[in-house]
C-alpha positions in Angstrom: 13.4 -11.9 -43.9 9.8 -11.1 -42.9 7.4 -13.6 -44.4 4.0 -12.6 -42.7 1.2 -11.3 -44.8 -0.7 -8.5 -43.1 -4.3 -7.6 -44.0 -5.6 -4.1 -43.1 -9.4 -3.7 -43.2 -10.8 -0.3 -42.7 -13.5 2.3 -44.2 -10.7 4.9 -43.5 -8.2 5.1 -46.3 -6.0 7.4 -44.1 -5.9 4.8 -41.3 -4.8 2.1 -43.7 -2.2 4.1 -45.1 -0.7 5.1 -41.8 -1.0 1.6 -40.4 0.6 0.1 -43.4 3.7 2.5 -43.1 3.9 1.8 -39.4 3.7 -2.0 -39.9 6.1 -2.3 -42.8 9.1 -3.7 -41.0 6.6 -6.4 -39.6 5.5 -7.8 -42.5 6.6 -9.6 -45.7 3.4 -8.1 -47.7 0.9 -5.6 -46.4 -2.7 -5.5 -48.2 -5.2 -2.6 -47.6 -8.7 -3.3 -48.4 -12.3 -1.7 -47.6 -14.5 -3.9 -45.3 -16.8 -5.0 -48.3 -13.6 -6.6 -49.8 -12.3 -8.5 -46.7 -13.8 -12.1 -47.8 -12.4 -11.9 -51.1 -8.8 -10.7 -49.9 -8.8 -13.5 -47.2 -9.4 -16.1 -49.7 -6.8 -14.5 -52.2 -4.1 -13.5 -49.8 -4.1 -15.9 -46.8 -2.9 -13.6 -44.3 -1.4 -14.5 -41.1 -2.9 -11.3 -39.2 -5.8 -9.2 -39.8 -6.3 -5.7 -38.5 -9.9 -5.0 -38.6 -10.9 -1.2 -37.9 -14.5 -0.5 -36.5 -14.3 3.3 -36.0 -17.5 4.6 -35.4 -19.1 1.2 -35.8 -18.8 -0.5 -32.8 -21.7 -3.1 -33.2 -20.7 -3.7 -36.8 -17.0 -4.7 -36.0 -18.4 -7.2 -33.5 -20.7 -8.8 -36.4 -17.7 -8.6 -38.8 -15.3 -10.0 -36.3 -17.7 -13.2 -35.9 -18.3 -13.4 -39.4 -14.3 -13.5 -40.0 -14.0 -16.4 -37.3 -16.2 -18.7 -38.9 -13.5 -19.2 -41.7 -10.4 -17.5 -40.7 -7.9 -19.1 -38.1 -5.0 -16.4 -38.3 -4.4 -13.5 -35.9 -7.3 -11.1 -35.5 -6.9 -7.5 -34.2 -10.0 -5.3 -33.7 -9.9 -1.4 -33.4 -13.0 -0.5 -31.5 -15.0 2.9 -31.3 -13.7 5.0 -28.5 -12.9 3.3 -25.5 -15.8 1.4 -24.5 -14.6 -1.6 -22.5 -17.6 -3.6 -23.0 -17.3 -3.7 -26.7 -13.6 -4.9 -26.6 -14.6 -7.5 -24.1 -17.2 -8.6 -26.6 -14.7 -8.6 -29.4 -12.2 -10.8 -27.4 -15.2 -13.3 -26.3 -15.9 -13.5 -30.4 -12.3 -14.7 -31.3 -10.4 -11.4 -31.4 -6.6 -11.9 -30.1 -6.4 -8.2 -29.5 -9.2 -5.4 -29.1 -7.8 -2.1 -28.8 -9.6 1.5 -28.5 -9.4 3.5 -31.8 -8.7 6.6 -29.4 -5.0 4.8 -29.0 -2.4 6.3 -31.1 -1.2 4.5 -34.5 2.2 3.8 -33.0 0.9 2.1 -30.0 -1.6 0.1 -32.2 1.3 -1.0 -34.3 3.6 -1.8 -31.3 1.1 -4.1 -29.8 0.7 -5.8 -33.3 4.5 -6.2 -33.7 4.4 -7.9 -30.2 1.6 -10.2 -31.1 3.4 -11.2 -34.3 6.6 -12.0 -32.2 4.6 -14.2 -29.8 2.9 -16.0 -32.5 6.4 -16.8 -34.3 8.0 -18.1 -31.4 5.2 -19.4 -29.2 4.1 -22.5 -31.2 7.0 -24.8 -32.6 6.3 -26.9 -35.7 5.7 -29.9 -33.5 2.9 -32.7 -33.5 1.7 -33.9 -30.0 -0.3 -36.9 -30.1 -2.7 -38.2 -27.2 -4.3 -41.4 -28.8 -6.7 -40.2 -31.4 -5.9 -36.5 -30.8 -3.2 -34.9 -32.7 -2.4 -31.3 -32.0 -0.4 -29.4 -34.7 1.1 -26.4 -33.2 2.7 -25.2 -36.5 -0.9 -25.1 -38.2 -2.5 -24.2 -34.6 -5.3 -26.9 -35.1 -6.2 -30.2 -33.8 -7.0 -33.5 -35.4 -9.2 -36.3 -34.2 -8.9 -39.6 -35.9 -7.4 -37.4 -38.9 -10.4 -34.9 -39.0 -9.7 -31.3 -38.3 -11.1 -29.9 -35.4 -11.2 -26.5 -36.9 -10.3 -24.5 -33.8 -10.4 -20.6 -33.6 -7.4 -18.7 -32.8 -8.5 -18.3 -29.3 -9.6 -22.1 -28.8 -6.5 -23.3 -30.0 -4.6 -20.9 -27.7 -6.5 -22.1 -24.6 -5.9 -25.7 -25.5 -2.1 -25.2 -26.3 -1.9 -23.4 -22.9 -3.3 -26.2 -21.1 -1.3 -29.0 -23.1 1.8 -27.1 -22.3 0.9 -27.5 -18.4 -0.5 -31.1 -18.9 -1.2 -32.7 -15.5 -1.5 -29.5 -13.9 -4.4 -27.3 -12.7 -4.5 -24.1 -14.4 -7.0 -21.5 -13.0 -9.7 -19.5 -14.6 -7.7 -16.3 -13.8 -4.4 -17.7 -15.4 -6.1 -18.7 -18.6 -8.0 -15.5 -18.8 -4.9 -13.3 -18.3 -3.0 -15.3 -20.9 -5.9 -15.2 -23.7 -6.8 -11.4 -23.1 -3.7 -9.9 -22.0 -5.4 -8.5 -19.0 -6.4 -9.3 -15.4 -9.3 -11.4 -14.7 -12.6 -9.2 -14.4 -14.3 -11.5 -11.8 -17.2 -12.3 -14.1 -16.3 -13.2 -17.5 -17.3 -16.6 -18.5 -15.3 -16.6 -21.7 -12.8 -19.5 -20.5 -15.7 -21.9 -19.6 -17.5 -21.2 -23.0 -14.2 -21.9 -24.7 -13.7 -25.3 -22.9 -17.0 -26.2 -23.9 -16.5 -25.5 -27.5 -13.0 -27.2 -27.5 -14.6 -30.3 -26.0 -17.3 -30.6 -28.5 -14.8 -30.1 -31.5 -12.3 -32.6 -30.3 -15.0 -35.2 -29.3 -14.4 -34.9 -25.3 -17.5 -35.8 -23.6 -18.4 -33.1 -20.8 -20.0 -35.6 -18.5 -17.0 -37.9 -18.8 -14.1 -36.1 -19.9 -10.9 -37.8 -20.8 -8.9 -35.0 -22.3 -10.1 -31.7 -20.5 -10.7 -32.3 -16.7 -12.9 -29.4 -14.8 -11.7 -28.7 -11.4 -14.4 -27.0 -9.7 -13.9 -23.7 -8.2 -10.5 -23.5 -9.8 -10.0 -24.1 -13.4 -9.0 -26.9 -15.9 -6.7 -29.5 -16.4 -5.3 -31.3 -19.7 -4.9 -34.8 -18.5 -4.8 -36.6 -22.0 -4.9 -40.3 -21.8 -3.0 -40.7 -18.5 -5.5 -42.7 -16.7 -4.8 -45.4 -19.6 -0.9 -44.9 -18.7 -0.6 -43.5 -22.6 2.4 -41.6 -22.8 2.8 -38.1 -24.5 4.4 -38.7 -27.9 6.0 -35.9 -29.8 6.4 -36.2 -33.4 8.6 -34.0 -35.5 6.8 -32.4 -38.5 8.4 -33.7 -41.8 
């Protein structure tokens, strides 16, 4: 039985109804709202995924994406005007998990959303990983420092989690970019570096003397935990 709640946000009633029909087998509940109702619906329904349609309002959907990410930690899919690649890249850098062109057929948009939901459901087991004072809750998709929530965004958690799963291994920027954006690295985007900087700040990792996230110049990043103190990774089963 599907338990996910989806929130479809669009000024186009027909688009909302079409996507609700195409996604009905992927969720337990689907709510349709106009853009001006989104914040109220977020608080009331607590969705696992938000589909934000910015048809004919490319810049406006970027502003909406940034606003949503300030308070919403779930999956975020943006549908952008036409096929403008630069707008979709900006949406991804602002925290969208998928950024799709509005010219794409509805059934293709629905198929990619279903794939994202499948990955979200199986990728993060309900397990806690502790590194000293840092606790990573894969079920809640957040990290805690001395009991305080770091309030990581979706993309920040995915990046941290990708590094934690490869603890001790240097992961290239190209590999991280491809995993986060589901696309090959474009050669100039600095989004990965920006997100690492934000993660460090949120988990209290000094960028001048990093204990948790090590920069390997010219290559990428490595999650090192507290290995220099011979502290072992502890896995704690959620109760």
